[in-house]
Backbone as ProteinMPNN parsed JSONL, in Angstrom:
{"seq_chain_A": "MPSLLRQIKEAPNPKQQYLLLTALNEVLTTISAPTTLTAPAVHGGAAPAAAAPPPQLSPADEEAALGLLLSSTESAQEECRMVIAECLGRLALLYPQQVLGELQGRLNDASQAMRSVVSRVAVFPVALLSHEVDEAPSRGGARC", "coords_chain_A": {"N_chain_A": [[192.994, -107.881, 202.296], [190.542, -108.253, 200.854], [190.48, -111.069, 200.72], [190.241, -111.863, 203.414], [187.74, -110.734, 204.046], [186.134, -112.194, 202.303], [186.456, -114.772, 203.378], [185.243, -114.425, 205.883], [182.614, -113.989, 205.103], [182.03, -116.466, 203.99], [182.302, -118.235, 206.076], [181.924, -121.376, 207.589], [180.817, -121.971, 210.087], [179.685, -120.561, 213.251], [181.81, -120.291, 215.129], [184.169, -120.204, 213.593], [183.57, -117.936, 212.115], [183.569, -116.03, 214.164], [186.305, -116.078, 214.911], [187.482, -115.164, 212.54], [186.306, -112.637, 212.331], [187.463, -111.485, 214.57], [190.092, -111.413, 213.683], [189.785, -109.545, 211.617], [189.144, -107.35, 213.206], [191.603, -106.976, 214.478], [193.165, -106.201, 212.286], [191.927, -103.763, 211.662], [192.456, -102.429, 214.037], [195.221, -102.194, 213.89], [195.423, -100.537, 211.673], [194.164, -98.239, 212.623], [195.793, -97.382, 214.666], [198.592, -95.301, 215.423], [201.777, -95.862, 213.981], [204.962, -96.507, 215.282], [208.281, -96.249, 214.507], [211.37, -97.861, 215.362], [214.632, -96.773, 215.981], [218.162, -97.322, 216.106], [219.727, -96.151, 219.049], [222.202, -93.731, 220.056], [223.781, -94.744, 222.136], [223.513, -97.529, 222.073], [220.95, -98.421, 222.837], [217.452, -98.746, 221.928], [215.75, -96.182, 220.359], [212.767, -94.294, 220.044], [211.633, -93.424, 216.818], [210.437, -91.167, 214.287], [206.889, -91.13, 213.845], [205.445, -93.427, 211.645], [203.413, -93.148, 208.726], [200.141, -94.43, 209.128], [198.894, -97.519, 207.733], [196.42, -97.573, 205.145], [192.98, -98.283, 204.34], [191.689, -99.117, 201.17], [189.201, -97.238, 199.381], [187.363, -99.05, 198.273], [187.806, -101.365, 199.833], [187.094, -100.399, 202.342], [184.377, -99.853, 201.953], [183.494, -102.435, 201.312], [184.086, -103.821, 203.702], [182.441, -102.447, 205.522], [179.898, -102.992, 204.44], [179.852, -105.822, 204.639], [180.054, -106.19, 207.438], [177.703, -104.948, 208.346], [175.791, -106.525, 207.069], [176.207, -108.912, 208.32], [175.118, -108.851, 210.835], [172.616, -109.99, 211.351], [172.855, -112.781, 210.978], [174.753, -113.506, 212.761], [175.994, -114.769, 215.925], [175.643, -113.709, 219.391], [178.24, -113.188, 220.462], [179.681, -112.762, 218.13], [178.373, -110.497, 217.2], [179.198, -108.615, 219.05], [181.92, -108.322, 218.375], [181.57, -107.43, 215.778], [180.376, -104.939, 216.297], [182.539, -103.673, 217.555], [184.385, -103.637, 215.43], [182.973, -101.992, 213.643], [182.998, -99.666, 215.178], [185.72, -99.05, 215.136], [186.045, -98.669, 212.387], [184.431, -96.419, 212.19], [186.001, -94.536, 213.485], [188.051, -94.301, 211.647], [186.801, -93.597, 209.218], [184.708, -91.468, 209.571], [182.548, -89.944, 208.363], [181.398, -91.579, 206.324], [180.804, -94.01, 207.684], [179.389, -93.314, 210.073], [177.198, -92.004, 208.983], [175.941, -94.114, 207.63], [175.392, -95.79, 209.811], [173.676, -94.201, 211.337], [171.41, -94.187, 209.768], [170.543, -96.719, 210.289], [169.559, -96.852, 212.853], [166.839, -96.953, 213.35], [166.1, -99.365, 212.339], [164.202, -102.271, 211.476], [165.109, -104.624, 212.538], [166.046, -106.061, 215.571], [168.581, -107.022, 216.221], [170.236, -105.517, 214.51], [169.778, -102.882, 215.468], [170.781, -103.195, 218.035], [173.517, -103.742, 217.597], [174.295, -101.348, 216.309], [173.833, -99.49, 218.356], [175.754, -100.283, 220.169], [178.099, -99.599, 218.926], [178.924, -97.011, 219.533], [180.175, -97.227, 221.992], [182.785, -98.224, 221.704], [184.647, -96.337, 220.354], [184.595, -94.322, 222.341], [185.603, -95.654, 224.575], [188.227, -95.921, 223.813], [189.328, -93.424, 224.049], [191.522, -91.36, 225.904], [191.416, -90.085, 229.179], [191.814, -87.558, 231.701], [191.147, -88.533, 234.219], [191.651, -91.226, 233.988], [194.385, -91.4, 234.234], [194.989, -90.385, 236.712], [196.387, -90.754, 239.949], [195.271, -93.142, 242.389], [193.591, -92.199, 245.377], [194.223, -92.637, 248.737], [193.996, -95.376, 248.586], [191.525, -96.141, 247.675], [189.159, -98.224, 246.145], [187.34, -99.304, 243.294]], "CA_chain_A": [[191.723, -107.579, 202.913], [189.428, -108.941, 200.177], [190.487, -112.489, 201.081], [189.702, -111.967, 204.767], [186.315, -110.442, 203.978], [185.493, -113.343, 201.656], [186.445, -115.877, 204.337], [184.216, -114.125, 206.891], [181.312, -114.191, 204.464], [181.839, -117.884, 203.696], [182.604, -119.057, 207.259], [180.922, -122.452, 207.681], [180.186, -122.068, 211.409], [179.84, -119.33, 214.044], [183.12, -120.207, 215.782], [185.136, -119.739, 212.6], [183.224, -116.551, 211.812], [184.051, -115.228, 215.291], [187.759, -115.968, 214.815], [187.807, -114.315, 211.393], [185.925, -111.271, 212.703], [188.509, -111.023, 215.489], [191.243, -111.075, 212.831], [189.462, -108.268, 210.973], [189.268, -106.324, 214.238], [193.038, -106.717, 214.657], [193.602, -105.42, 211.12], [191.413, -102.401, 211.84], [193.196, -101.855, 215.166], [196.542, -101.837, 213.359], [195.262, -99.398, 210.771], [193.746, -97.043, 213.359], [196.817, -96.991, 215.639], [199.81, -94.765, 214.812], [202.914, -96.774, 214.007], [206.214, -95.874, 215.648], [209.462, -97.009, 214.11], [212.476, -97.717, 216.311], [215.945, -96.613, 215.366], [219.189, -97.513, 217.125], [220.167, -94.943, 219.745], [223.642, -93.517, 220.022], [224.451, -95.551, 223.153], [223.176, -98.939, 222.002], [219.543, -98.73, 223.096], [216.533, -98.384, 220.859], [215.041, -94.935, 220.613], [211.667, -94.143, 219.091], [211.822, -92.514, 215.689], [209.198, -90.504, 213.89], [205.763, -92.031, 213.58], [205.211, -93.715, 210.242], [201.989, -93.011, 208.414], [199.466, -95.723, 209.258], [198.359, -98.041, 206.473], [195.047, -97.157, 204.88], [192.123, -99.147, 203.538], [191.222, -98.481, 199.943], [187.753, -96.971, 199.484], [186.619, -100.28, 197.968], [187.908, -102.246, 201.002], [186.303, -99.793, 203.423], [182.971, -100.071, 201.613], [183.227, -103.877, 201.408], [184.09, -104.188, 205.12], [181.235, -101.876, 206.113], [178.758, -103.768, 203.95], [179.89, -107.167, 205.212], [179.758, -106.118, 208.865], [176.288, -104.647, 208.525], [174.978, -107.661, 206.625], [176.456, -110.06, 209.201], [174.498, -108.699, 212.153], [171.461, -110.881, 211.493], [173.205, -114.197, 211.043], [175.798, -113.725, 213.762], [175.646, -114.981, 217.321], [175.896, -112.539, 220.235], [179.687, -112.927, 220.545], [180.081, -112.183, 216.847], [177.827, -109.138, 217.113], [180.073, -107.729, 219.846], [183.114, -108.04, 217.566], [181.098, -106.604, 214.659], [180.216, -103.579, 216.82], [183.875, -103.101, 217.746], [184.929, -103.354, 214.096], [182.278, -100.804, 213.137], [183.517, -98.529, 215.935], [187.051, -98.708, 214.598], [185.817, -98.082, 211.066], [183.888, -95.073, 212.409], [187.126, -93.664, 213.804], [188.836, -94.116, 210.424], [185.986, -92.998, 208.159], [183.51, -91.058, 210.311], [181.417, -89.494, 207.55], [180.754, -92.696, 205.65], [180.305, -95.028, 208.61], [178.365, -92.767, 210.962], [175.998, -91.762, 208.18], [175.308, -95.413, 207.408], [174.871, -96.289, 211.092], [172.543, -93.373, 211.738], [170.265, -94.664, 209.017], [170.135, -98.045, 210.782], [169.072, -96.766, 214.234], [165.412, -97.292, 213.391], [165.92, -100.594, 211.57], [163.209, -103.2, 212.043], [165.82, -105.719, 213.19], [166.573, -105.793, 216.898], [170.02, -107.293, 216.183], [170.894, -104.364, 213.879], [169.725, -101.752, 216.406], [171.673, -103.522, 219.14], [174.905, -103.549, 217.146], [174.512, -99.917, 216.049], [173.92, -98.772, 219.626], [177.025, -100.65, 220.819], [179.234, -99.02, 218.202], [179.357, -95.786, 220.213], [180.978, -97.551, 223.172], [184.179, -98.536, 221.417], [185.495, -95.146, 220.224], [184.664, -93.619, 223.627], [186.488, -96.437, 225.445], [189.604, -95.756, 223.365], [189.803, -92.084, 224.372], [192.166, -91.2, 227.196], [190.868, -88.983, 229.95], [192.703, -87.268, 232.827], [190.772, -89.391, 235.339], [192.283, -92.52, 233.771], [195.787, -91.342, 234.606], [195.14, -89.841, 238.059], [196.662, -91.786, 240.954], [194.164, -93.335, 243.333], [193.845, -91.551, 246.667], [193.864, -93.379, 249.936], [193.771, -96.79, 248.315], [190.12, -96.409, 247.364], [188.973, -99.107, 245.002], [185.968, -99.375, 242.765]], "C_chain_A": [[190.566, -108.272, 202.185], [189.348, -110.423, 200.539], [189.878, -112.697, 202.464], [188.194, -111.729, 204.775], [185.547, -111.605, 203.341], [185.391, -114.526, 202.617], [185.399, -115.656, 205.43], [182.833, -114.426, 206.328], [181.003, -115.669, 204.273], [182.111, -118.8, 204.886], [181.513, -120.109, 207.46], [180.228, -122.557, 209.04], [180.48, -120.799, 212.217], [181.214, -119.185, 214.706], [184.174, -119.685, 214.809], [184.846, -118.285, 212.222], [183.729, -115.616, 212.913], [185.568, -115.017, 215.195], [188.17, -115.056, 213.659], [187.414, -112.858, 211.656], [186.945, -110.669, 213.668], [189.764, -110.648, 214.712], [191.004, -109.749, 212.113], [189.588, -107.121, 211.972], [190.74, -105.973, 214.485], [193.6, -105.905, 213.501], [193.163, -103.967, 211.286], [192.104, -101.685, 212.998], [194.566, -101.381, 214.695], [196.458, -100.601, 212.482], [194.944, -98.131, 211.55], [194.783, -96.564, 214.363], [198.02, -96.41, 214.911], [200.959, -95.746, 215.002], [204.172, -95.989, 214.357], [207.357, -96.784, 215.249], [210.522, -96.848, 215.183], [213.771, -97.652, 215.534], [216.991, -96.806, 216.457], [219.601, -96.172, 217.736], [221.687, -94.875, 219.709], [224.365, -94.451, 220.986], [223.958, -96.989, 223.199], [221.733, -99.293, 222.261], [218.686, -98.35, 221.905], [215.778, -97.13, 221.255], [213.91, -94.806, 219.607], [212.0, -93.122, 218.022], [210.485, -91.867, 215.375], [208.116, -91.536, 213.591], [205.59, -92.192, 212.078], [203.73, -93.522, 209.942], [201.313, -94.376, 208.496], [198.986, -96.212, 207.903], [196.89, -97.643, 206.344], [194.284, -98.253, 204.147], [191.786, -98.399, 202.255], [189.733, -98.195, 200.112], [186.918, -98.225, 199.204], [186.644, -101.242, 199.153], [187.075, -101.717, 202.162], [184.819, -100.044, 203.191], [182.598, -101.552, 201.751], [183.166, -104.327, 202.873], [182.828, -103.681, 205.809], [180.003, -102.682, 205.708], [178.695, -105.154, 204.558], [179.515, -107.142, 206.689], [178.276, -105.859, 209.106], [175.41, -105.823, 208.12], [175.145, -108.878, 207.539], [175.742, -109.965, 210.541], [173.348, -109.664, 212.378], [171.862, -112.335, 211.704], [174.17, -114.51, 212.18], [175.218, -114.016, 215.149], [176.036, -113.747, 218.119], [177.381, -112.187, 220.307], [180.192, -112.284, 219.259], [179.576, -110.753, 216.726], [178.643, -108.154, 217.94], [181.318, -107.346, 219.049], [182.733, -107.175, 216.366], [180.951, -105.156, 215.118], [181.574, -102.916, 217.036], [184.525, -102.761, 216.413], [184.285, -102.1, 213.507], [182.735, -99.547, 213.875], [184.876, -98.085, 215.441], [186.938, -98.111, 213.199], [185.281, -96.658, 211.197], [184.981, -94.08, 212.773], [187.936, -93.335, 212.552], [188.079, -93.323, 209.361], [184.659, -92.506, 208.745], [182.326, -90.669, 209.426], [180.675, -90.667, 206.916], [180.072, -93.639, 206.641], [179.191, -94.476, 209.491], [177.074, -92.455, 210.214], [175.221, -93.05, 207.945], [174.677, -95.941, 208.699], [173.652, -95.497, 211.55], [171.275, -93.812, 211.023], [169.73, -96.0, 209.509], [169.586, -98.008, 212.209], [167.611, -97.172, 214.376], [165.105, -98.535, 212.567], [164.903, -101.51, 212.262], [163.868, -104.326, 212.833], [166.377, -105.3, 214.548], [168.089, -106.003, 216.933], [170.775, -106.107, 215.581], [170.908, -103.175, 214.834], [170.672, -101.968, 217.575], [173.131, -103.27, 218.767], [175.195, -102.061, 216.963], [174.638, -99.147, 217.356], [175.216, -99.087, 220.367], [178.24, -100.006, 220.163], [179.781, -97.806, 218.932], [180.274, -96.063, 221.383], [182.46, -97.653, 222.829], [185.056, -97.306, 221.163], [185.652, -94.388, 221.533], [185.63, -94.341, 224.559], [187.951, -96.26, 225.061], [190.193, -94.397, 223.719], [190.414, -92.057, 225.77], [191.571, -89.979, 227.882], [191.761, -88.776, 231.163], [192.382, -88.135, 234.039], [191.451, -90.75, 235.222], [193.729, -92.547, 234.265], [196.024, -90.804, 236.015], [195.438, -90.965, 239.05], [195.479, -91.925, 241.917], [194.566, -92.728, 244.673], [193.388, -92.448, 247.781], [193.536, -94.848, 249.692], [192.33, -97.138, 248.007], [190.035, -97.263, 246.1], [187.538, -99.076, 244.563], [185.423, -100.758, 242.927]], "O_chain_A": [[189.687, -108.829, 202.842], [188.251, -110.971, 200.652], [189.083, -113.617, 202.658], [187.456, -112.453, 205.444], [184.453, -111.955, 203.783], [184.364, -115.203, 202.668], [184.741, -116.605, 205.856], [181.995, -115.038, 206.99], [179.848, -116.083, 204.382], [182.147, -120.02, 204.724], [180.326, -119.783, 207.497], [179.163, -123.166, 209.14], [181.411, -120.057, 211.903], [181.724, -118.071, 214.83], [184.979, -118.824, 215.164], [185.771, -117.495, 212.032], [184.253, -114.539, 212.627], [186.053, -113.901, 215.38], [189.104, -114.266, 213.792], [188.126, -111.944, 211.24], [187.252, -109.479, 213.589], [190.43, -109.669, 215.047], [191.912, -108.924, 212.011], [190.08, -106.046, 211.629], [191.079, -104.806, 214.678], [194.424, -105.016, 213.712], [193.953, -103.049, 211.07], [192.313, -100.473, 212.946], [195.015, -100.295, 215.062], [197.321, -99.724, 212.542], [195.406, -97.052, 211.18], [194.671, -95.447, 214.869], [198.44, -96.954, 213.889], [201.092, -96.376, 216.052], [204.419, -94.924, 213.791], [207.386, -97.957, 215.618], [210.576, -95.814, 215.848], [213.975, -98.378, 214.561], [216.733, -96.488, 217.618], [219.798, -95.187, 217.024], [222.361, -95.848, 219.37], [225.466, -94.908, 220.678], [223.982, -97.611, 224.261], [221.321, -100.403, 221.924], [219.161, -97.697, 220.976], [215.235, -97.037, 222.356], [214.071, -95.17, 218.442], [212.584, -92.077, 218.306], [209.521, -92.014, 216.125], [208.393, -92.651, 213.15], [205.589, -91.211, 211.334], [202.889, -93.716, 210.819], [201.845, -95.366, 207.994], [198.702, -95.406, 207.017], [196.214, -97.405, 207.345], [194.874, -99.052, 203.42], [191.619, -97.18, 202.267], [189.071, -98.853, 200.915], [185.88, -98.432, 199.833], [185.63, -101.87, 199.458], [186.431, -102.485, 202.876], [184.091, -100.403, 204.116], [181.519, -101.883, 202.244], [182.3, -105.119, 203.244], [182.214, -104.405, 206.593], [179.166, -103.012, 206.548], [177.624, -105.62, 204.95], [178.741, -107.984, 207.145], [177.666, -106.484, 209.974], [174.393, -106.088, 208.761], [174.306, -109.778, 207.526], [175.765, -110.924, 211.311], [173.135, -110.112, 213.505], [171.267, -113.036, 212.522], [174.371, -115.677, 212.516], [174.121, -113.577, 215.495], [176.684, -112.842, 217.593], [177.742, -111.013, 220.221], [181.025, -111.378, 219.292], [180.28, -109.889, 216.204], [178.766, -106.986, 217.572], [181.725, -106.185, 219.047], [183.491, -106.285, 215.98], [181.357, -104.239, 214.404], [181.744, -101.734, 216.737], [185.15, -101.709, 216.279], [184.971, -101.25, 212.94], [182.849, -98.48, 213.271], [185.151, -96.889, 215.339], [187.648, -97.163, 212.863], [185.637, -95.786, 210.404], [184.898, -92.906, 212.41], [188.447, -92.224, 212.411], [188.66, -92.475, 208.684], [183.605, -93.066, 208.447], [181.194, -91.044, 209.732], [179.447, -90.728, 206.973], [178.914, -94.016, 206.461], [178.15, -95.116, 209.637], [175.981, -92.623, 210.756], [173.995, -93.073, 208.047], [173.567, -96.472, 208.683], [172.703, -96.066, 212.09], [170.192, -93.808, 211.608], [168.602, -96.378, 209.192], [169.182, -99.049, 212.728], [167.205, -97.682, 215.42], [163.966, -98.732, 212.143], [164.778, -101.505, 213.487], [163.237, -104.917, 213.71], [167.092, -104.303, 214.655], [168.803, -105.25, 217.595], [171.835, -105.73, 216.082], [171.941, -102.526, 214.993], [171.297, -101.021, 218.053], [173.881, -102.66, 219.528], [176.23, -101.571, 217.415], [175.465, -98.242, 217.458], [175.722, -98.248, 221.113], [179.294, -99.885, 220.788], [180.994, -97.594, 218.945], [181.083, -95.206, 221.738], [183.302, -97.203, 223.607], [186.148, -97.24, 221.727], [186.73, -93.863, 221.814], [186.402, -93.691, 225.265], [188.831, -96.434, 225.904], [191.411, -94.224, 223.698], [189.882, -92.659, 226.703], [191.263, -88.973, 227.242], [192.406, -89.721, 231.616], [193.283, -88.441, 234.819], [191.792, -91.363, 236.234], [194.234, -93.595, 234.666], [197.169, -90.774, 236.467], [194.805, -92.019, 238.993], [194.783, -90.954, 242.215], [195.738, -92.745, 245.049], [192.27, -92.963, 247.754], [192.87, -95.484, 250.509], [191.948, -98.307, 248.071], [190.753, -97.039, 245.126], [186.63, -98.85, 245.363], [184.283, -101.02, 242.544]]}, "name": "protein", "num_of_chains": 1, "seq": "MPSLLRQIKEAPNPKQQYLLLTALNEVLTTISAPTTLTAPAVHGGAAPAAAAPPPQLSPADEEAALGLLLSSTESAQEECRMVIAECLGRLALLYPQQVLGELQGRLNDASQAMRSVVSRVAVFPVALLSHEVDEAPSRGGARC"}
């Protein structure tokens, strides 16, 4: 993780920064998702086994990632800010007290880019939640 964070900080151009931020988002996605191991079933198929504990970020890595993401909002292009907001949303799911407290303090920041990113953070955890409407079959072929 420290290597990835360093590369993001030192990215020479916005395209490379975007790709590295996307990689960080994938790492955070992996950490925030429960891992299921597969074990061979009795009749030759694979059966799900117990969920393995997800990997964790060390407190130092969590703090470094949060600091880097917040400091990158000013220099980043719009596409990068979207990925930064998603990363912050995933971090908020993992470490709600630390991240949400920090984000709340930034809601009234003088920077429009910072306020924009902070306001977008709320979208990502909500979008990840499953709701009964999401699983209901459509009636009569109605489409949105």
